[in-house]
C-alpha positions in Angstrom: 0.0 0.0 0.0 2.7 2.5 1.0 4.7 1.5 -2.1 1.6 2.1 -4.4 1.2 5.6 -2.8 4.8 6.4 -3.3 4.6 5.4 -7.0 1.5 7.5 -7.5 3.2 10.5 -5.8 6.3 10.0 -8.0 4.1 9.9 -11.1 2.4 13.2 -10.1 5.8 14.8 -9.5 7.1 13.7 -12.9 3.9 14.8 -14.7 4.1 18.2 -13.0 7.8 18.6 -14.0 6.9 17.7 -17.6 4.4 20.7 -18.0 5.9 23.3 -20.4 6.3 26.8 -19.1 3.6 28.1 -21.5 1.0 26.1 -19.7 1.9 27.2 -16.1 -0.8 29.4 -14.6 0.0 33.0 -13.9 1.0 33.9 -10.4 -2.4 35.6 -9.6 -4.2 32.4 -10.5 -2.7 30.6 -7.5 -4.1 33.3 -5.2 -7.7 33.2 -6.6 -10.2 33.1 -3.7 -13.9 33.3 -3.9 -15.4 36.8 -3.6 -18.4 37.7 -1.4 -21.5 37.9 -3.5 -24.3 40.5 -3.1 -26.7 42.5 -5.1 -26.4 45.9 -6.6 -29.3 47.6 -8.4 -29.0 50.4 -10.9 -32.0 52.8 -11.2 -32.1 54.9 -14.3 -33.4 58.5 -14.6 -36.6 57.0 -16.1 -37.1 54.8 -13.1 -36.1 51.4 -14.6 -34.5 49.1 -12.1 -31.8 46.6 -13.1 -30.4 44.2 -10.4 -27.0 42.6 -10.8 -25.4 39.8 -8.8 -22.0 41.2 -8.0 -18.8 39.9 -6.6 -17.3 42.4 -4.1 -13.6 43.3 -4.4 -12.9 45.0 -1.1 -9.3 44.4 -0.3 -6.2 45.5 -2.2 -5.6 41.9 -3.3 -9.2 41.4 -4.4 -9.1 44.7 -6.3 -5.8 43.7 -8.0 -7.3 40.3 -9.0 -10.6 41.7 -10.3 -12.0 39.7 -13.2 -8.6 38.6 -14.5 -8.7 35.2 -16.1 -12.4 35.1 -16.7 -13.6 33.8 -20.0 -17.3 34.8 -19.6 -19.6 37.0 -17.5 -23.3 36.5 -17.2 -25.6 39.4 -18.4 -26.9 40.0 -14.9 -23.5 39.6 -13.1 -20.6 41.9 -12.4 -17.8 42.9 -10.0 -18.1 45.8 -7.6 -14.9 47.4 -6.5 -15.1 49.1 -3.1 -12.4 51.7 -2.7 -13.7 52.6 0.8 -13.2 56.3 0.4 -13.8 58.7 -2.6 -10.7 59.0 -4.7 -9.6 59.3 -8.3 -9.5 55.8 -9.7 -7.7 54.3 -12.7 -8.4 50.8 -14.0 -7.0 48.6 -16.8 -7.8 45.3 -18.5 -4.6 43.4 -18.0 -5.2 39.6 -18.1 -9.0 40.3 -18.4 -10.4 38.3 -21.4 -14.0 39.7 -21.3 -14.8 43.1 -22.7 -16.5 45.2 -20.0 -18.4 48.3 -19.3 -16.8 50.0 -16.3 -19.2 52.2 -14.3 -17.5 54.7 -12.0 -19.7 55.5 -9.0 -19.5 58.4 -6.5 -19.9 57.9 -2.7 -23.6 58.8 -2.9 -24.2 56.1 -5.5 -24.4 58.4 -8.5 -22.8 57.3 -11.7 -20.0 59.7 -12.6 -18.8 58.2 -15.9 -18.8 55.0 -17.9 -16.0 53.4 -19.9 -17.9 51.4 -22.4 -16.8 48.3 -24.4 -13.3 48.1 -23.0 -10.6 46.2 -24.9 -9.6 42.8 -23.4 -6.1 42.5 -22.1 -5.4 46.2 -22.8 -3.0 48.2 -20.6 -4.8 51.5 -21.5 -5.7 53.4 -18.3 -9.4 54.0 -17.9 -10.0 56.8 -15.3 -12.9 58.2 -13.3 -14.0 61.7 -14.3 -14.1 62.7 -10.6 -13.3 61.0 -7.2 -15.4 57.8 -6.8 -16.0 55.2 -4.1 -16.7 52.3 -6.4 -16.5 50.8 -9.8 -19.0 48.3 -11.2 -17.8 46.1 -14.0 -20.5 44.5 -16.2 -20.5 42.7 -19.5 -19.7 45.1 -22.4 -22.8 46.5 -24.1 -24.9 46.3 -20.9 -25.0 50.0 -20.2 -26.0 50.9 -23.8 -28.6 48.1 -24.0 -30.2 49.1 -20.7 -29.9 52.9 -21.2 -27.6 53.4 -18.2 -26.0 56.8 -18.1 -24.0 59.1 -15.9 -26.3 60.6 -13.2 -28.2 57.3 -12.8 -28.0 55.7 -9.3 -26.5 52.5 -8.0 -27.9 51.1 -4.8 -25.6 48.9 -2.7 -24.7 48.9 0.9 -21.2 50.4 0.2 -23.0 53.6 -1.0 -25.2 54.1 2.1 
């Protein structure tokens, strides 16, 4: 029994050593941890309400990880970055494979500006037009499809 276990372990070690460098996961992939899930609702100026199931990025490590490595994002899902205090914010799409709409949100929940249809894996810097407390990332095209614009309101406990 012990001999069989040692042989199995040796086989795993040999298989791992044979993996080419191009297949090795990036460093951030080893640190992936599940995010807390909650709901954020966008209310437009015309009164339409759009709920989203969001993953919360609250710590520096979670904010750095963001949606990196994701291959898909549901139409009613997103990631809400909580910066804890209002500040100028700059985002990028490094290692993010899904095109996004980035919604920059003031501390009172008002949408300041939107970066629409971002380019996957781009290092271009996308900035808030004013200090913001949060950024909601949703699937590209969502804000145009739903008529979401600056001045609309995002309801979530981080904006209370």
